[in-house]
C-alpha positions in Angstrom: 0.0 0.0 0.0 2.9 2.4 0.7 4.2 1.9 -2.9 0.7 2.4 -4.3 0.2 5.7 -2.3 3.7 6.9 -3.2 3.1 6.3 -6.9 -0.2 8.2 -6.7 1.5 11.1 -4.9 4.3 11.2 -7.5 1.7 11.8 -10.2 -0.8 13.9 -8.2 -0.7 17.0 -10.4 -1.3 14.9 -13.5 -5.0 15.2 -14.2 -4.8 12.3 -16.7 -3.3 9.9 -14.1 -5.9 7.3 -13.4 -6.4 3.6 -13.1 -4.9 2.7 -16.5 -1.7 4.6 -15.8 -1.5 3.5 -12.2 -1.9 -0.2 -13.1 0.8 0.1 -15.8 3.1 1.9 -13.3 2.5 -0.8 -10.7 3.1 -3.6 -13.3 -0.3 -5.3 -13.0 -3.5 -5.4 -14.8 -6.4 -3.1 -14.0 -8.5 -6.0 -12.7 -5.6 -7.2 -10.5 -5.2 -3.7 -9.1 -8.9 -3.3 -8.5 -9.1 -6.6 -6.6 -6.1 -5.9 -4.4 -7.2 -2.4 -3.5 -10.8 -3.5 -2.9 -9.5 -6.3 -0.6 -7.2 -4.1 1.4 -9.2 -0.8 1.6 -12.8 -1.8 0.8 -12.9 1.0 -1.9 -12.3 1.1 -5.6 -9.1 2.5 -7.1 -10.7 5.7 -8.4 -12.1 6.5 -4.9 -8.6 5.9 -3.4 -6.9 8.2 -5.9 -9.6 10.9 -5.2 -9.0 10.5 -1.4 -5.3 11.0 -1.8 -5.9 14.1 -4.0 -8.4 15.6 -1.5 -6.0 14.9 1.4 -3.2 16.7 -0.4 -5.6 19.6 -1.2 -6.5 19.9 2.5 -2.8 20.1 3.4 -2.2 22.8 0.7 -5.3 24.8 1.8 -4.2 24.6 5.5 -0.5 25.2 5.0 -0.2 27.6 2.0 -1.9 30.8 0.7 -2.3 29.4 -2.8 -5.6 30.2 -4.5 -8.2 27.5 -4.5 -7.8 27.2 -8.3 -4.1 26.7 -7.9 -4.7 24.0 -5.3 -7.2 22.3 -7.6 -4.7 22.2 -10.5 -1.8 21.2 -8.3 -3.8 18.2 -7.0 -4.8 17.0 -10.5 -8.3 18.4 -11.0 -9.0 19.9 -14.4 -11.6 22.3 -13.1 -11.7 24.4 -9.9 -15.5 24.1 -10.0 -15.4 20.3 -10.1 -12.8 20.3 -7.4 -15.0 22.5 -5.2 -18.0 20.2 -5.8 -16.1 17.1 -5.0 -14.4 18.7 -2.0 -17.9 19.6 -0.6 -19.2 16.1 -1.2 -16.2 14.5 0.7 -15.7 17.2 3.5 -19.2 18.6 3.9 -17.8 22.1 3.3 -16.3 24.1 0.5 -12.5 24.6 0.2 -13.0 28.2 1.3 -14.9 27.2 4.4 -12.2 24.5 5.2 -9.5 27.1 4.9 -11.3 29.5 7.3 -11.8 26.7 9.7 -8.2 25.7 9.5 -7.0 29.1 10.7 -5.4 30.2 7.5 
């Protein structure tokens, strides 16, 4: 799992990095990757990649003064609007609200 997480983090800014590229990077088929991640984490690979991206975004929002758009692009989202929507779904608050609550 550490290797999987490290490979996702290494490509976090690449919006095109998904299951296909991750499975090739890991040297296994998509199906094999899905099965292993599902067995270990009880979630699918796309959800895990999104979780890693959201966690990185939270750290950037908390620790830097970068704009929300910059944070979105830096964490691999093509659209700041989609990033905000997904962030709200996962965190029950917008990135702006999260930043205010984090004391930044």
